[in-house]
C-alpha positions as CSV (number, residue, x, y, z in Angstrom):
1,X,62.3,-185.6,-25.0
2,X,60.9,-182.5,-23.2
3,X,62.2,-179.3,-24.9
4,X,63.5,-181.1,-28.0
5,X,63.4,-179.2,-31.3
6,X,63.4,-181.3,-34.5
7,X,63.6,-180.5,-38.2
8,X,62.3,-183.5,-40.1
9,X,63.0,-183.4,-43.9
10,X,62.4,-179.6,-44.1
11,X,62.8,-177.8,-47.4
12,X,62.4,-174.1,-48.2
13,X,61.8,-173.1,-51.8
14,X,61.7,-169.4,-52.8
15,X,60.1,-168.2,-56.1
16,X,62.4,-165.8,-57.9
17,X,62.8,-164.3,-61.4
18,X,65.4,-166.9,-62.1
19,X,63.0,-169.6,-61.1
20,X,62.4,-171.6,-57.9
21,X,65.4,-171.7,-55.5
22,X,65.7,-174.4,-53.0
23,X,67.5,-172.7,-50.1
24,X,67.2,-175.7,-47.8
25,X,66.7,-179.2,-49.1
26,X,65.4,-182.0,-46.9
27,X,67.2,-180.9,-43.7
28,X,67.1,-183.2,-40.7
29,X,68.3,-181.8,-37.4
30,X,67.5,-182.1,-33.7
31,X,68.5,-179.9,-30.7
32,X,68.0,-180.9,-27.0
33,X,68.1,-178.7,-24.0
34,X,71.6,-178.4,-22.6
35,X,73.2,-179.5,-25.9
36,X,75.0,-177.5,-28.6
37,X,74.4,-178.2,-32.3
38,X,76.7,-176.1,-34.6
39,X,75.5,-175.4,-38.1
40,X,78.4,-174.4,-40.3
41,X,79.0,-173.5,-43.9
42,X,79.8,-170.7,-46.3
43,X,77.5,-167.7,-46.9
44,X,74.5,-168.9,-48.9
45,X,74.5,-172.4,-47.7
46,X,71.1,-172.2,-46.1
47,X,72.0,-171.9,-42.4
48,X,69.9,-168.8,-41.6
49,X,66.9,-170.2,-43.6
50,X,67.1,-173.4,-41.6
51,X,67.3,-171.4,-38.4
52,X,64.3,-169.3,-39.2
53,X,62.3,-172.4,-39.9
54,X,63.5,-173.9,-36.6
55,X,62.4,-170.8,-34.7
56,X,58.9,-170.7,-36.4
57,X,59.6,-167.5,-38.2
58,X,59.2,-169.1,-41.6
59,X,57.0,-172.0,-42.5
60,X,58.8,-174.7,-44.5
61,X,57.7,-175.5,-48.0
62,X,57.7,-179.1,-47.1
63,X,58.7,-181.3,-44.1
64,X,57.9,-180.8,-40.5
65,X,59.3,-178.7,-37.6
66,X,58.5,-180.4,-34.3
67,X,58.8,-179.2,-30.7
68,X,58.4,-181.9,-28.1
69,X,57.2,-184.2,-30.9
70,X,54.4,-182.0,-32.2
71,X,54.3,-180.1,-35.5
72,X,54.6,-176.5,-34.5
73,X,52.3,-175.4,-37.4
74,X,49.5,-177.6,-36.0
75,X,49.6,-175.9,-32.6
76,X,46.8,-173.8,-31.4
77,X,47.5,-170.1,-30.8
78,X,48.3,-170.4,-27.1
79,X,50.4,-173.5,-27.7
80,X,52.3,-171.7,-30.5
81,X,52.9,-168.9,-28.1
82,X,54.4,-171.3,-25.6
83,X,56.7,-172.7,-28.3
84,X,57.9,-169.2,-29.2
85,X,58.7,-168.5,-25.6
86,X,60.6,-171.8,-25.4
87,X,62.7,-171.2,-28.6
88,X,64.4,-167.8,-28.7
89,X,66.5,-166.1,-31.5
90,X,69.7,-164.1,-31.1
91,X,70.4,-162.2,-34.3
92,X,73.8,-161.5,-35.9
93,X,73.6,-157.7,-35.6
94,X,72.8,-156.7,-32.0
95,X,72.3,-153.0,-32.9
96,X,69.7,-153.7,-35.6
97,X,67.9,-156.2,-33.4
98,X,67.5,-153.8,-30.4
99,X,65.0,-151.0,-30.5
100,X,67.1,-147.8,-30.5
101,X,64.3,-145.8,-28.8
102,X,64.1,-148.1,-25.8
103,X,66.3,-148.2,-22.8
104,X,67.9,-151.5,-21.8
105,X,65.4,-151.6,-18.9
106,X,62.5,-151.2,-21.3
107,X,63.9,-153.8,-23.7
108,X,64.1,-156.4,-20.9
109,X,61.0,-155.6,-18.9
110,X,58.6,-155.5,-21.9
111,X,58.6,-159.2,-22.6
112,X,58.5,-160.0,-18.9
113,X,55.3,-157.9,-18.4
114,X,53.7,-158.8,-21.7
115,X,53.9,-162.6,-21.1
116,X,53.1,-162.3,-17.4
117,X,56.5,-163.8,-16.2
118,X,56.5,-161.3,-13.4
119,X,53.8,-159.0,-11.9
120,X,54.4,-155.3,-11.6
121,X,57.2,-152.9,-12.7
122,X,59.3,-153.4,-9.6
123,X,59.5,-157.2,-10.1
124,X,60.2,-156.7,-13.8
125,X,63.1,-154.3,-13.0
126,X,64.5,-156.8,-10.4
127,X,64.4,-159.6,-12.9
128,X,66.0,-157.4,-15.6
129,X,68.8,-156.6,-13.2
130,X,69.3,-160.3,-12.5
131,X,69.5,-161.0,-16.2
132,X,72.1,-158.3,-16.9
133,X,74.2,-159.9,-14.1
134,X,73.8,-163.3,-15.7
135,X,75.3,-162.0,-19.0
136,X,78.2,-160.3,-17.2
137,X,77.0,-156.7,-17.5
138,X,77.9,-155.5,-14.0
139,X,77.0,-153.6,-12.1
140,X,73.6,-153.9,-13.9
141,X,72.3,-150.7,-12.5
142,X,74.8,-148.9,-14.8
143,X,73.1,-150.3,-17.9
144,X,69.4,-150.1,-17.2
145,X,69.0,-146.5,-18.2
146,X,71.2,-146.6,-21.3
147,X,70.2,-146.9,-24.9
148,X,71.7,-149.4,-27.4
149,X,73.8,-146.7,-29.1
150,X,75.5,-146.0,-25.8
151,X,76.9,-149.6,-25.6
152,X,79.7,-151.4,-27.4
153,X,79.0,-154.2,-29.8
154,X,79.8,-156.8,-27.2
155,X,77.6,-155.2,-24.6
156,X,74.7,-154.9,-27.1
157,X,75.0,-158.6,-27.9
158,X,74.9,-159.5,-24.2
159,X,71.7,-157.4,-23.9
160,X,70.3,-159.4,-26.8
161,X,71.1,-162.6,-25.0
162,X,69.6,-161.3,-21.8
163,X,66.4,-160.5,-23.7
164,X,66.3,-164.0,-25.1
165,X,66.6,-165.3,-21.5
166,X,63.6,-163.3,-20.2
167,X,61.1,-166.0,-21.1
168,X,63.2,-168.9,-19.7
169,X,63.8,-170.6,-23.1
170,X,64.8,-174.2,-23.6
171,X,66.5,-173.5,-26.9
172,X,68.4,-170.5,-28.1
173,X,69.1,-170.1,-31.8
174,X,72.3,-168.0,-32.2
175,X,72.6,-166.8,-35.8
176,X,76.3,-165.7,-36.3
177,X,75.9,-164.0,-33.0
178,X,79.6,-163.3,-32.5
179,X,80.7,-162.7,-36.1
180,X,80.4,-158.9,-35.8
181,X,82.5,-158.7,-32.6
182,X,86.2,-158.2,-32.1
183,X,88.1,-161.4,-31.5
184,X,88.8,-160.7,-27.8
185,X,85.1,-159.8,-27.2
186,X,84.0,-162.8,-29.2
187,X,85.8,-165.2,-26.9
188,X,84.3,-163.6,-23.7
189,X,80.8,-163.7,-25.2
190,X,81.2,-167.4,-26.2
191,X,82.4,-168.2,-22.7
192,X,79.4,-166.5,-21.3
193,X,77.1,-168.5,-23.6
194,X,78.8,-171.7,-22.5
195,X,78.3,-170.8,-18.9
196,X,74.6,-170.2,-19.5
197,X,74.3,-173.6,-21.2
198,X,75.8,-175.3,-18.2
199,X,74.0,-173.3,-15.5
200,X,70.6,-173.0,-17.1
201,X,70.5,-176.1,-19.2
202,X,69.7,-174.1,-22.4
203,X,70.3,-175.8,-25.7
204,X,71.9,-173.9,-28.6
205,X,71.5,-174.1,-32.3
206,X,74.7,-172.2,-33.0
207,X,75.1,-170.9,-36.6
208,X,78.5,-169.9,-37.9
209,X,80.7,-169.9,-41.0
210,X,83.8,-170.3,-38.9
211,X,84.7,-173.9,-37.9
212,X,87.2,-172.5,-35.4
213,X,84.3,-170.9,-33.5
214,X,82.3,-174.2,-33.8
215,X,85.3,-176.0,-32.3
216,X,85.6,-173.6,-29.4
217,X,81.9,-173.4,-28.5
218,X,80.5,-176.7,-29.6
219,X,83.4,-179.1,-28.7
220,X,81.1,-181.2,-26.4
221,X,78.2,-181.1,-28.9
222,X,77.6,-182.0,-32.5
223,X,78.2,-180.2,-35.8
224,X,76.3,-180.2,-39.1
225,X,78.0,-178.9,-42.2
226,X,75.8,-177.4,-44.9
227,X,76.6,-176.8,-48.6
228,X,74.0,-175.2,-51.0
229,X,71.0,-176.1,-48.9
230,X,72.0,-179.7,-47.9
231,X,73.7,-181.1,-44.8
232,X,76.8,-182.9,-46.2
233,X,78.4,-184.1,-43.0
234,X,77.2,-184.6,-39.5
235,X,78.6,-185.9,-36.2
236,X,80.3,-185.1,-32.9
237,X,82.2,-181.9,-33.2
238,X,85.6,-183.4,-32.2
239,X,85.2,-185.9,-35.1
240,X,84.2,-183.3,-37.6
241,X,87.1,-181.1,-36.7
242,X,89.8,-183.7,-36.2
243,X,88.7,-186.4,-38.7
244,X,86.4,-184.9,-41.4
245,X,85.4,-187.2,-44.2
246,X,83.5,-185.0,-46.7
247,X,85.8,-183.1,-49.1
248,X,83.9,-179.9,-48.5
249,X,84.4,-180.2,-44.7
250,X,88.1,-180.9,-45.3
251,X,88.3,-177.7,-47.4
252,X,86.7,-175.7,-44.7
253,X,89.2,-177.1,-42.1
254,X,92.1,-176.3,-44.4
255,X,90.8,-172.7,-44.7
256,X,91.4,-172.1,-40.9
257,X,94.6,-170.0,-40.6
258,X,97.5,-171.9,-39.0
259,X,99.7,-169.7,-36.8
260,X,102.7,-172.1,-37.0
261,X,104.4,-171.6,-40.4
262,X,106.1,-175.0,-40.2
263,X,102.7,-176.6,-39.8
264,X,101.3,-174.5,-42.7
265,X,104.0,-175.7,-45.1
266,X,103.4,-179.4,-44.2
267,X,99.6,-179.2,-44.2
268,X,98.1,-181.6,-46.6
269,X,95.4,-179.3,-48.0
270,X,92.3,-180.6,-49.7
271,X,92.7,-179.7,-53.4
272,X,89.8,-177.9,-55.1
273,X,89.1,-177.9,-58.8
274,X,87.3,-174.5,-58.6
275,X,86.8,-171.8,-56.1
276,X,83.5,-170.7,-57.7
277,X,80.3,-171.6,-55.8
278,X,77.5,-172.8,-58.1
279,X,74.2,-170.8,-58.2
280,X,71.3,-172.1,-56.3
281,X,69.2,-171.3,-59.3
282,X,71.3,-173.6,-61.5
283,X,72.6,-176.4,-59.3
284,X,74.8,-179.0,-61.0
285,X,73.5,-182.6,-61.4
286,X,74.4,-185.1,-58.7
287,X,76.5,-183.9,-55.9
288,X,76.4,-180.0,-55.8
289,X,80.0,-179.9,-54.7
290,X,81.4,-182.0,-57.6
291,X,82.4,-179.0,-59.8
292,X,84.8,-177.9,-57.0
293,X,85.8,-181.3,-55.6
294,X,89.3,-182.7,-56.0
295,X,87.9,-186.3,-55.6
296,X,85.4,-186.0,-58.4
297,X,84.7,-189.1,-60.5
298,X,82.9,-188.8,-63.8
299,X,79.7,-190.8,-63.9
300,X,79.6,-191.2,-60.1
301,X,79.6,-187.8,-58.5
302,X,77.5,-186.1,-61.3
303,X,74.8,-188.8,-61.2
304,X,72.4,-189.1,-58.3
305,X,72.4,-186.7,-55.4
306,X,74.3,-188.4,-52.5
307,X,72.3,-189.1,-49.3
308,X,73.6,-188.5,-45.8
309,X,74.7,-191.9,-44.7
310,X,76.8,-193.3,-41.8
311,X,80.5,-193.6,-42.7
312,X,81.8,-194.0,-39.1
313,X,80.2,-194.4,-35.7
314,X,78.1,-191.3,-35.1
315,X,79.4,-189.7,-38.2
316,X,77.6,-189.4,-41.5
317,X,78.6,-187.9,-44.9
318,X,76.8,-187.2,-48.2
319,X,79.6,-188.3,-50.6
320,X,79.5,-191.1,-53.1
321,X,83.3,-191.6,-53.0
322,X,83.5,-191.7,-49.2
323,X,80.6,-194.0,-49.0
324,X,82.2,-196.4,-51.5
325,X,85.8,-196.3,-50.3
326,X,85.1,-195.7,-46.6
327,X,86.3,-192.8,-44.5
328,X,90.0,-192.1,-44.8
């Protein structure tokens, strides 16, 4: 499909003093224009490493990243430039990702002029003004001459999104792009991103540690849950949120605060044997979640690494117990 970004069996191994660390292990994901794929998991699960490989910022140790069916690392220079224009990255920290010595106008017009999207400064400023309006920074003329330090966190992140839109991308990779914002600002930024998805047909690889955010932004899309470098559950977001099958996904759902105390008391929480996350340098045998899993079975869970297999229609889980007994 035109504009489709795929990760086919990608792995990323880093050499450290503690030995090789497999940050991502045989990941398989695909994102289409106009769709949302949420990638969720705790810190250290490999989400950002997977995102950097998807964006072409890091070459995988093995596996293939494909854009429109072609391995991006086999592209010629001009073809790779087209790919990088089509897949844009929005970082977690909008202040660190914006050049503090450039005005907002300079930040937005530079890629427009460099890549020949428009001709001349006047056209570039007009386009920058349009982009600021698209991300709800109005009136845009009030922001063009400002520097990043003169904006709030939410405003800076909107500028970062506007910069990502300068090259008319097909896919935007948003790496924890709302985690540093206040809750009220976070919702407005998510609403803005959703509107851009619908109006412009932009696809999102949306990375978050918060399943509540994934539910809000990716309800019509799909969600992949990562744990220690591997995708352990995958499916439509409503199924992942309302009917999770993997014990790790259930534990993440149970960690979402419940405002109703009566519901909190009656909540059937997933029991964990341990709160300690194993080190990537010394992963346990078999399922990496088994030292923490309340459904652990000796000789089954600590044997082979479970593969991601279908357990329901459109829903897959990497769990020996769930695959044997069926999804509850």
